[in-house]
C-alpha atoms as a printed R data frame, in Angstrom:
    type eleno elety resid chain resno       x      y       z
1   ATOM     1    CA   UNK     A     1  86.710 35.053  66.181
2   ATOM     2    CA   UNK     A     2  86.161 35.616  69.803
3   ATOM     3    CA   UNK     A     3  82.960 37.373  70.225
4   ATOM     4    CA   UNK     A     4  82.537 40.055  73.261
5   ATOM     5    CA   UNK     A     5  80.696 37.766  75.674
6   ATOM     6    CA   UNK     A     6  83.204 34.800  75.339
7   ATOM     7    CA   UNK     A     7  86.030 37.344  76.332
8   ATOM     8    CA   UNK     A     8  84.429 39.260  79.113
9   ATOM     9    CA   UNK     A     9  83.719 35.225  80.171
10  ATOM    10    CA   UNK     A    10  87.326 34.175  79.141
11  ATOM    11    CA   UNK     A    11  88.892 37.235  81.483
12  ATOM    12    CA   UNK     A    12  87.082 36.784  84.647
13  ATOM    13    CA   UNK     A    13  88.422 32.932  84.434
14  ATOM    14    CA   UNK     A    14  91.887 34.309  83.915
15  ATOM    15    CA   UNK     A    15  91.457 36.851  86.907
16  ATOM    16    CA   UNK     A    16  89.721 34.191  89.587
17  ATOM    17    CA   UNK     A    17  92.597 31.528  88.366
18  ATOM    18    CA   UNK     A    18  95.348 34.756  89.066
19  ATOM    19    CA   UNK     A    19  93.791 35.128  92.389
20  ATOM    20    CA   UNK     A    20  93.865 31.534  93.392
21  ATOM    21    CA   UNK     A    21  97.567 31.581  92.519
22  ATOM    22    CA   UNK     A    22  98.173 34.204  94.464
23  ATOM    23    CA   UNK     A    23  96.473 32.860  97.366
24  ATOM    24    CA   UNK     A    24  98.283 29.279  97.450
25  ATOM    25    CA   UNK     A    25 101.508 31.241  96.571
26  ATOM    26    CA   UNK     A    26 100.610 33.613  99.760
27  ATOM    27    CA   UNK     A    27  99.828 29.914 101.742
28  ATOM    28    CA   UNK     A    28 103.164 28.388 100.347
29  ATOM    29    CA   UNK     A    29 105.217 31.204 101.691
30  ATOM    30    CA   UNK     A    30 103.425 30.895 104.875
31  ATOM    31    CA   UNK     A    31 104.163 27.236 105.557
32  ATOM    32    CA   UNK     A    32 107.561 27.093 104.049
33  ATOM    33    CA   UNK     A    33 109.135 30.941 103.751
34  ATOM    34    CA   UNK     A    34 112.663 29.501 102.425
35  ATOM    35    CA   UNK     A    35 110.723 27.671  99.336
36  ATOM    36    CA   UNK     A    36 109.575 30.838  97.567
37  ATOM    37    CA   UNK     A    37 111.379 34.083  98.333
38  ATOM    38    CA   UNK     A    38 115.015 33.644  98.816
39  ATOM    39    CA   UNK     A    39 117.922 31.752 100.496
40  ATOM    40    CA   UNK     A    40 119.104 32.972 103.990
41  ATOM    41    CA   UNK     A    41 122.647 32.108 105.045
42  ATOM    42    CA   UNK     A    42 124.022 32.936 108.503
43  ATOM    43    CA   UNK     A    43 128.339 32.849 109.039
44  ATOM    44    CA   UNK     A    44 130.228 33.496 112.071
45  ATOM    45    CA   UNK     A    45 134.099 33.413 113.274
46  ATOM    46    CA   UNK     A    46 135.137 30.762 114.798
47  ATOM    47    CA   UNK     A    47 134.171 27.087 115.949
48  ATOM    48    CA   UNK     A    48 131.815 28.555 118.498
49  ATOM    49    CA   UNK     A    49 129.652 29.845 115.645
50  ATOM    50    CA   UNK     A    50 128.384 26.283 114.741
51  ATOM    51    CA   UNK     A    51 125.994 26.352 117.960
52  ATOM    52    CA   UNK     A    52 125.253 30.640 117.373
53  ATOM    53    CA   UNK     A    53 124.579 29.851 113.470
54  ATOM    54    CA   UNK     A    54 122.084 26.838 114.651
55  ATOM    55    CA   UNK     A    55 120.157 29.405 117.347
56  ATOM    56    CA   UNK     A    56 120.434 32.242 114.379
57  ATOM    57    CA   UNK     A    57 118.812 29.890 111.531
58  ATOM    58    CA   UNK     A    58 116.039 28.978 113.952
59  ATOM    59    CA   UNK     A    59 114.970 32.569 113.198
60  ATOM    60    CA   UNK     A    60 115.558 32.895 109.305
61  ATOM    61    CA   UNK     A    61 114.049 29.119 108.954
62  ATOM    62    CA   UNK     A    62 110.562 30.829 109.940
63  ATOM    63    CA   UNK     A    63 111.200 33.769 107.789
64  ATOM    64    CA   UNK     A    64 112.259 35.972 110.880
65  ATOM    65    CA   UNK     A    65 114.268 39.371 110.404
66  ATOM    66    CA   UNK     A    66 118.276 38.912 110.199
67  ATOM    67    CA   UNK     A    67 118.767 41.639 113.309
68  ATOM    68    CA   UNK     A    68 116.913 38.807 115.417
69  ATOM    69    CA   UNK     A    69 118.658 35.940 113.834
70  ATOM    70    CA   UNK     A    70 122.212 37.503 114.434
71  ATOM    71    CA   UNK     A    71 121.015 38.881 117.994
72  ATOM    72    CA   UNK     A    72 119.761 35.559 118.688
73  ATOM    73    CA   UNK     A    73 122.381 33.865 117.355
74  ATOM    74    CA   UNK     A    74 125.382 35.613 119.607
75  ATOM    75    CA   UNK     A    75 123.162 34.864 122.697
76  ATOM    76    CA   UNK     A    76 124.598 31.099 122.533
77  ATOM    77    CA   UNK     A    77 128.677 32.256 123.016
78  ATOM    78    CA   UNK     A    78 127.693 35.251 125.391
79  ATOM    79    CA   UNK     A    79 125.714 32.787 128.000
80  ATOM    80    CA   UNK     A    80 128.434 29.796 127.589
81  ATOM    81    CA   UNK     A    81 130.742 29.893 129.938
82  ATOM    82    CA   UNK     A    82 133.110 27.442 128.740
83  ATOM    83    CA   UNK     A    83 134.044 30.293 125.999
84  ATOM    84    CA   UNK     A    84 136.631 32.634 127.564
85  ATOM    85    CA   UNK     A    85 136.669 34.860 124.924
86  ATOM    86    CA   UNK     A    86 133.307 36.085 125.172
87  ATOM    87    CA   UNK     A    87 130.326 36.957 127.288
88  ATOM    88    CA   UNK     A    88 129.921 35.654 130.868
89  ATOM    89    CA   UNK     A    89 133.318 33.264 131.606
90  ATOM    90    CA   UNK     A    90 135.454 36.029 129.954
91  ATOM    91    CA   UNK     A    91 138.565 36.313 131.317
92  ATOM    92    CA   UNK     A    92 138.872 39.499 133.265
93  ATOM    93    CA   UNK     A    93 141.285 42.631 132.840
94  ATOM    94    CA   UNK     A    94 144.678 42.513 134.571
95  ATOM    95    CA   UNK     A    95 142.478 44.111 137.898
96  ATOM    96    CA   UNK     A    96 140.063 41.080 137.430
97  ATOM    97    CA   UNK     A    97 136.974 43.183 136.263
98  ATOM    98    CA   UNK     A    98 135.080 41.587 133.503
99  ATOM    99    CA   UNK     A    99 134.001 43.844 130.680
100 ATOM   100    CA   UNK     A   100 132.196 43.524 127.695
101 ATOM   101    CA   UNK     A   101 131.774 45.379 124.267
102 ATOM   102    CA   UNK     A   102 129.457 44.786 121.542
103 ATOM   103    CA   UNK     A   103 127.889 46.303 118.279
104 ATOM   104    CA   UNK     A   104 124.800 45.645 115.983
105 ATOM   105    CA   UNK     A   105 123.894 46.987 113.062
106 ATOM   106    CA   UNK     A   106 120.618 46.269 110.812
107 ATOM   107    CA   UNK     A   107 119.574 46.744 106.814
108 ATOM   108    CA   UNK     A   108 119.094 50.065 107.135
109 ATOM   109    CA   UNK     A   109 122.543 51.079 108.232
110 ATOM   110    CA   UNK     A   110 121.271 51.648 111.967
111 ATOM   111    CA   UNK     A   111 123.369 50.662 114.744
112 ATOM   112    CA   UNK     A   112 123.984 50.376 118.448
113 ATOM   113    CA   UNK     A   113 126.817 49.855 120.437
114 ATOM   114    CA   UNK     A   114 128.316 49.652 124.294
115 ATOM   115    CA   UNK     A   115 131.842 49.137 125.482
116 ATOM   116    CA   UNK     A   116 133.598 48.285 128.815
117 ATOM   117    CA   UNK     A   117 129.944 47.187 129.966
118 ATOM   118    CA   UNK     A   118 129.947 45.088 133.124
119 ATOM   119    CA   UNK     A   119 127.402 42.353 134.877
120 ATOM   120    CA   UNK     A   120 125.715 41.852 131.979
121 ATOM   121    CA   UNK     A   121 125.427 38.681 130.091
122 ATOM   122    CA   UNK     A   122 123.869 39.834 127.117
123 ATOM   123    CA   UNK     A   123 125.698 42.970 125.511
124 ATOM   124    CA   UNK     A   124 124.681 42.864 121.895
125 ATOM   125    CA   UNK     A   125 120.697 42.874 123.594
126 ATOM   126    CA   UNK     A   126 121.891 46.490 125.251
127 ATOM   127    CA   UNK     A   127 123.335 47.680 122.248
128 ATOM   128    CA   UNK     A   128 120.228 47.040 120.124
129 ATOM   129    CA   UNK     A   129 118.414 48.899 122.556
130 ATOM   130    CA   UNK     A   130 120.940 51.598 122.535
131 ATOM   131    CA   UNK     A   131 119.914 51.940 118.846
132 ATOM   132    CA   UNK     A   132 116.539 51.448 118.923
133 ATOM   133    CA   UNK     A   133 115.580 53.352 122.121
134 ATOM   134    CA   UNK     A   134 118.342 56.320 122.302
135 ATOM   135    CA   UNK     A   135 119.350 58.852 119.239
136 ATOM   136    CA   UNK     A   136 123.176 57.713 120.181
137 ATOM   137    CA   UNK     A   137 125.398 54.841 118.691
138 ATOM   138    CA   UNK     A   138 127.487 53.926 121.782
139 ATOM   139    CA   UNK     A   139 127.474 53.575 125.407
140 ATOM   140    CA   UNK     A   140 130.238 53.176 127.645
141 ATOM   141    CA   UNK     A   141 131.168 52.013 131.099
142 ATOM   142    CA   UNK     A   142 128.981 53.021 134.167
143 ATOM   143    CA   UNK     A   143 126.731 54.612 131.672
144 ATOM   144    CA   UNK     A   144 125.906 51.549 129.738
145 ATOM   145    CA   UNK     A   145 125.318 49.656 132.968
146 ATOM   146    CA   UNK     A   146 123.069 52.186 133.920
147 ATOM   147    CA   UNK     A   147 121.105 51.996 130.839
148 ATOM   148    CA   UNK     A   148 120.859 48.186 131.246
149 ATOM   149    CA   UNK     A   149 119.562 47.969 134.233
150 ATOM   150    CA   UNK     A   150 117.351 50.815 134.009
151 ATOM   151    CA   UNK     A   151 115.527 48.575 131.120
152 ATOM   152    CA   UNK     A   152 115.332 45.724 132.541
153 ATOM   153    CA   UNK     A   153 118.557 43.958 132.525
154 ATOM   154    CA   UNK     A   154 119.686 41.992 135.451
155 ATOM   155    CA   UNK     A   155 122.905 42.744 137.551
156 ATOM   156    CA   UNK     A   156 125.011 39.351 137.691
157 ATOM   157    CA   UNK     A   157 128.548 38.228 138.262
158 ATOM   158    CA   UNK     A   158 130.307 37.497 135.199
159 ATOM   159    CA   UNK     A   159 133.781 36.125 136.284
160 ATOM   160    CA   UNK     A   160 133.461 32.501 136.873
161 ATOM   161    CA   UNK     A   161 135.810 30.391 139.325
162 ATOM   162    CA   UNK     A   162 137.436 29.111 136.201
163 ATOM   163    CA   UNK     A   163 138.171 32.523 134.879
164 ATOM   164    CA   UNK     A   164 138.996 34.362 138.341
165 ATOM   165    CA   UNK     A   165 141.747 31.129 138.904
166 ATOM   166    CA   UNK     A   166 143.439 31.375 134.895
167 ATOM   167    CA   UNK     A   167 143.649 35.470 136.147
168 ATOM   168    CA   UNK     A   168 145.309 34.540 139.584
169 ATOM   169    CA   UNK     A   169 147.790 32.506 137.680
170 ATOM   170    CA   UNK     A   170 148.375 35.171 135.568
171 ATOM   171    CA   UNK     A   171 148.967 37.696 137.961
172 ATOM   172    CA   UNK     A   172 152.252 35.758 139.213
173 ATOM   173    CA   UNK     A   173 154.195 36.617 135.952
174 ATOM   174    CA   UNK     A   174 151.541 39.175 134.359
175 ATOM   175    CA   UNK     A   175 153.490 38.258 130.564
176 ATOM   176    CA   UNK     A   176 151.236 40.121 128.208
177 ATOM   177    CA   UNK     A   177 151.582 38.372 125.140
178 ATOM   178    CA   UNK     A   178 149.343 36.806 122.820
179 ATOM   179    CA   UNK     A   179 148.522 33.422 121.718
180 ATOM   180    CA   UNK     A   180 147.710 33.116 117.963
181 ATOM   181    CA   UNK     A   181 144.309 30.990 117.382
182 ATOM   182    CA   UNK     A   182 143.703 30.089 121.159
183 ATOM   183    CA   UNK     A   183 139.917 30.364 120.640
184 ATOM   184    CA   UNK     A   184 139.938 27.263 118.513
185 ATOM   185    CA   UNK     A   185 141.648 25.288 121.059
186 ATOM   186    CA   UNK     A   186 138.558 26.627 123.768
187 ATOM   187    CA   UNK     A   187 135.627 25.401 122.655
188 ATOM   188    CA   UNK     A   188 135.600 21.881 122.845
189 ATOM   189    CA   UNK     A   189 132.917 20.362 124.867
190 ATOM   190    CA   UNK     A   190 134.454 16.812 124.798
191 ATOM   191    CA   UNK     A   191 137.455 17.913 125.595
192 ATOM   192    CA   UNK     A   192 137.874 21.597 127.261
193 ATOM   193    CA   UNK     A   193 140.804 22.578 127.038
194 ATOM   194    CA   UNK     A   194 142.264 25.387 130.055
195 ATOM   195    CA   UNK     A   195 144.147 28.181 129.417
196 ATOM   196    CA   UNK     A   196 147.135 28.554 131.181
197 ATOM   197    CA   UNK     A   197 147.811 31.366 133.556
198 ATOM   198    CA   UNK     A   198 150.407 33.394 131.887
199 ATOM   199    CA   UNK     A   199 148.803 32.933 128.259
200 ATOM   200    CA   UNK     A   200 145.747 35.797 127.088
201 ATOM   201    CA   UNK     A   201 143.754 35.487 123.581
202 ATOM   202    CA   UNK     A   202 141.905 37.953 121.968
203 ATOM   203    CA   UNK     A   203 138.721 36.959 120.048
204 ATOM   204    CA   UNK     A   204 134.825 37.716 119.636
205 ATOM   205    CA   UNK     A   205 132.179 36.163 117.882
206 ATOM   206    CA   UNK     A   206 131.291 38.165 114.769
207 ATOM   207    CA   UNK     A   207 128.206 37.290 112.607
208 ATOM   208    CA   UNK     A   208 126.776 38.221 109.501
209 ATOM   209    CA   UNK     A   209 123.261 36.998 108.417
210 ATOM   210    CA   UNK     A   210 120.466 37.403 104.982
211 ATOM   211    CA   UNK     A   211 117.548 36.495 105.842
212 ATOM   212    CA   UNK     A   212 114.285 35.351 103.384
213 ATOM   213    CA   UNK     A   213 113.777 39.304 102.245
214 ATOM   214    CA   UNK     A   214 117.789 40.061 101.214
215 ATOM   215    CA   UNK     A   215 118.452 42.213 103.588
216 ATOM   216    CA   UNK     A   216 121.453 41.748 105.635
217 ATOM   217    CA   UNK     A   217 122.175 42.558 109.555
218 ATOM   218    CA   UNK     A   218 125.038 41.887 111.747
219 ATOM   219    CA   UNK     A   219 126.546 41.802 115.320
220 ATOM   220    CA   UNK     A   220 129.465 41.190 116.705
221 ATOM   221    CA   UNK     A   221 130.244 40.513 120.957
222 ATOM   222    CA   UNK     A   222 133.457 39.758 123.060
223 ATOM   223    CA   UNK     A   223 134.899 39.848 126.613
224 ATOM   224    CA   UNK     A   224 138.230 41.756 124.678
225 ATOM   225    CA   UNK     A   225 141.725 41.196 125.423
226 ATOM   226    CA   UNK     A   226 142.099 39.145 128.663
227 ATOM   227    CA   UNK     A   227 143.867 40.775 130.908
228 ATOM   228    CA   UNK     A   228 144.019 43.978 129.423
229 ATOM   229    CA   UNK     A   229 144.526 47.592 130.529
230 ATOM   230    CA   UNK     A   230 141.291 48.677 132.895
231 ATOM   231    CA   UNK     A   231 139.214 50.649 130.312
232 ATOM   232    CA   UNK     A   232 140.755 49.229 127.169
233 ATOM   233    CA   UNK     A   233 138.123 49.131 124.267
234 ATOM   234    CA   UNK     A   234 139.141 47.012 121.050
235 ATOM   235    CA   UNK     A   235 137.591 47.241 117.496
236 ATOM   236    CA   UNK     A   236 134.544 44.668 118.289
237 ATOM   237    CA   UNK     A   237 131.935 47.735 119.377
238 ATOM   238    CA   UNK     A   238 133.136 50.267 116.341
239 ATOM   239    CA   UNK     A   239 131.186 50.064 113.668
240 ATOM   240    CA   UNK     A   240 133.289 50.163 111.018
241 ATOM   241    CA   UNK     A   241 136.658 48.272 112.656
242 ATOM   242    CA   UNK     A   242 134.688 45.213 114.295
243 ATOM   243    CA   UNK     A   243 131.462 44.980 112.217
244 ATOM   244    CA   UNK     A   244 129.774 47.345 109.273
245 ATOM   245    CA   UNK     A   245 127.583 46.841 106.538
246 ATOM   246    CA   UNK     A   246 125.521 48.098 103.625
247 ATOM   247    CA   UNK     A   247 122.439 46.245 102.664
248 ATOM   248    CA   UNK     A   248 123.215 47.191  98.511
249 ATOM   249    CA   UNK     A   249 126.315 45.509  99.201
250 ATOM   250    CA   UNK     A   250 126.973 42.918 102.228
251 ATOM   251    CA   UNK     A   251 128.671 42.887 105.470
252 ATOM   252    CA   UNK     A   252 131.975 42.215 107.578
253 ATOM   253    CA   UNK     A   253 133.512 41.441 110.780
254 ATOM   254    CA   UNK     A   254 136.625 41.034 112.433
255 ATOM   255    CA   UNK     A   255 138.515 38.971 114.770
256 ATOM   256    CA   UNK     A   256 141.946 39.194 116.584
257 ATOM   257    CA   UNK     A   257 143.934 42.277 117.885
258 ATOM   258    CA   UNK     A   258 141.576 44.726 117.642
259 ATOM   259    CA   UNK     A   259 143.757 47.780 117.717
260 ATOM   260    CA   UNK     A   260 145.170 46.930 114.251
261 ATOM   261    CA   UNK     A   261 141.345 46.862 113.191
262 ATOM   262    CA   UNK     A   262 140.672 49.804 114.392
263 ATOM   263    CA   UNK     A   263 143.763 51.582 112.726
264 ATOM   264    CA   UNK     A   264 142.412 50.636 109.270
265 ATOM   265    CA   UNK     A   265 138.966 50.654 109.487
266 ATOM   266    CA   UNK     A   266 138.937 47.057 108.586
267 ATOM   267    CA   UNK     A   267 135.057 46.029 108.236
268 ATOM   268    CA   UNK     A   268 134.364 48.962 106.444
269 ATOM   269    CA   UNK     A   269 137.123 48.971 104.121
270 ATOM   270    CA   UNK     A   270 136.088 45.516 103.508
271 ATOM   271    CA   UNK     A   271 132.747 46.182 102.101
272 ATOM   272    CA   UNK     A   272 134.024 49.243 100.179
273 ATOM   273    CA   UNK     A   273 136.484 47.023  98.291
274 ATOM   274    CA   UNK     A   274 133.412 44.476  97.975
275 ATOM   275    CA   UNK     A   275 131.425 47.603  96.687
276 ATOM   276    CA   UNK     A   276 134.569 47.837  93.898
277 ATOM   277    CA   UNK     A   277 133.887 44.503  92.675
278 ATOM   278    CA   UNK     A   278 136.150 42.352  94.914
279 ATOM   279    CA   UNK     A   279 134.990 39.167  96.343
280 ATOM   280    CA   UNK     A   280 134.365 38.658  99.829
281 ATOM   281    CA   UNK     A   281 137.538 36.253 100.406
282 ATOM   282    CA   UNK     A   282 140.021 39.265  97.729
283 ATOM   283    CA   UNK     A   283 138.480 41.825 100.039
284 ATOM   284    CA   UNK     A   284 139.244 40.533 103.109
285 ATOM   285    CA   UNK     A   285 142.420 39.502 101.989
286 ATOM   286    CA   UNK     A   286 143.206 42.624 100.994
287 ATOM   287    CA   UNK     A   287 142.225 44.121 104.644
288 ATOM   288    CA   UNK     A   288 144.812 41.951 106.002
289 ATOM   289    CA   UNK     A   289 147.441 42.869 103.489
290 ATOM   290    CA   UNK     A   290 146.815 46.428 104.386
291 ATOM   291    CA   UNK     A   291 148.073 46.125 107.885
292 ATOM   292    CA   UNK     A   292 150.685 43.760 106.923
293 ATOM   293    CA   UNK     A   293 151.821 46.250 104.561
294 ATOM   294    CA   UNK     A   294 151.860 49.123 107.649
295 ATOM   295    CA   UNK     A   295 153.647 47.048 110.342
296 ATOM   296    CA   UNK     A   296 155.147 43.981 108.975
297 ATOM   297    CA   UNK     A   297 157.097 42.950 112.042
298 ATOM   298    CA   UNK     A   298 153.948 43.360 114.540
299 ATOM   299    CA   UNK     A   299 151.669 41.553 111.750
300 ATOM   300    CA   UNK     A   300 154.151 38.639 112.330
301 ATOM   301    CA   UNK     A   301 153.272 37.709 115.524
302 ATOM   302    CA   UNK     A   302 149.452 38.547 116.049
303 ATOM   303    CA   UNK     A   303 146.294 37.409 114.446
304 ATOM   304    CA   UNK     A   304 143.689 39.577 112.176
305 ATOM   305    CA   UNK     A   305 141.065 37.940 110.606
306 ATOM   306    CA   UNK     A   306 138.183 39.113 108.594
307 ATOM   307    CA   UNK     A   307 134.971 37.405 107.621
308 ATOM   308    CA   UNK     A   308 132.938 38.545 104.784
309 ATOM   309    CA   UNK     A   309 129.258 37.925 103.140
310 ATOM   310    CA   UNK     A   310 127.952 39.648 100.108
311 ATOM   311    CA   UNK     A   311 124.855 40.601  98.556
312 ATOM   312    CA   UNK     A   312 124.305 37.371  96.436
313 ATOM   313    CA   UNK     A   313 125.157 35.145  99.724
314 ATOM   314    CA   UNK     A   314 128.600 34.569  98.666
315 ATOM   315    CA   UNK     A   315 131.117 34.476 101.561
316 ATOM   316    CA   UNK     A   316 134.812 34.376 102.078
317 ATOM   317    CA   UNK     A   317 137.412 34.920 104.848
318 ATOM   318    CA   UNK     A   318 141.427 36.165 105.064
319 ATOM   319    CA   UNK     A   319 143.837 36.416 108.154
320 ATOM   320    CA   UNK     A   320 147.219 36.913 108.630
321 ATOM   321    CA   UNK     A   321 148.114 33.672 110.715
322 ATOM   322    CA   UNK     A   322 146.543 29.895 109.675
323 ATOM   323    CA   UNK     A   323 144.467 28.301 112.267
324 ATOM   324    CA   UNK     A   324 141.330 31.176 111.651
325 ATOM   325    CA   UNK     A   325 137.648 28.868 110.931
326 ATOM   326    CA   UNK     A   326 134.341 30.116 110.523
327 ATOM   327    CA   UNK     A   327 131.106 28.642 110.558
328 ATOM   328    CA   UNK     A   328 128.439 28.847 107.485
329 ATOM   329    CA   UNK     A   329 124.986 27.949 108.080
330 ATOM   330    CA   UNK     A   330 122.157 27.424 105.387
331 ATOM   331    CA   UNK     A   331 119.209 25.280 104.632
332 ATOM   332    CA   UNK     A   332 121.060 22.776 103.341
333 ATOM   333    CA   UNK     A   333 123.759 22.671 105.818
334 ATOM   334    CA   UNK     A   334 123.747 23.610 109.136
335 ATOM   335    CA   UNK     A   335 126.728 22.541 110.816
336 ATOM   336    CA   UNK     A   336 129.875 24.161 108.366
337 ATOM   337    CA   UNK     A   337 133.321 25.121 109.430
338 ATOM   338    CA   UNK     A   338 135.565 26.299 107.087
339 ATOM   339    CA   UNK     A   339 139.726 27.213 107.229
340 ATOM   340    CA   UNK     A   340 140.153 30.560 106.417
341 ATOM   341    CA   UNK     A   341 142.984 31.228 104.058
342 ATOM   342    CA   UNK     A   342 145.915 33.322 105.298
343 ATOM   343    CA   UNK     A   343 149.034 35.115 104.703
344 ATOM   344    CA   UNK     A   344 151.252 33.206 107.124
345 ATOM   345    CA   UNK     A   345 151.320 29.512 106.687
């Protein structure tokens, strides 16, 4: 039978052991956070999502916040002039103006957006500043530019020689007809493909991430439809359309013809379907099917795709047309490109 003195001694030793274990665990988390707490993941639309994901992963692998990761991630295509659907080098509207749309959302439901923003390379960072420094969700046009300049952003010319040449070629016919999945052709560093002047594309990079604490954030940024009417805004900067997340459930983002996404509040719909028990792919498919059912003739001619990530780290996508792809980055794999399933083959 253990006497009182031995019991006190044993209890003290146990307390010391627990303290040592706790200290060691804390040190291990600090040196290698991925091995202890969680399994971060970042996913994004299209093949230019691969380098974007790698930039986001640099934040996540150090135990950083998902919000910081998605902002850093989408900075990559925003600043790449060879990607003519996002940021610097984006194809202009029909009057020759490059206008950018973006939104961002964090794990607390905070969100910020800009629309019709000119002269700023990183609209996603302006959107985050709207979220964190103002009582508003969205700023547009000249007001968004004024806000950006007042907060230290540099005014730059976003129209590159390549995009200006494509616009001038388009002006010869001014034909306004979408070319589906042209985004896959655009991002090819080894053999870049130039867009013919009578074509336009419609795309964004949408990115979703889960950090080591299990929290979600998302970002969405685009130069919108090329040769669009001046002032046109698509789904990308609209919370609930181009991007939405609920930290208890998951997140979703979209790509393609934004008008149809807006009409169905697409990304919000995907998240709510996941709340009801749908898998990410099933939820994306149902959102696509609603577009097809409402406007079957239009759906045959356009592309819309959804990408989703749930709280468990499960992901999936679905599109109207074949050709949509998305990139995935985890601790095990940093350059995975997956073809999304589609209704039309």
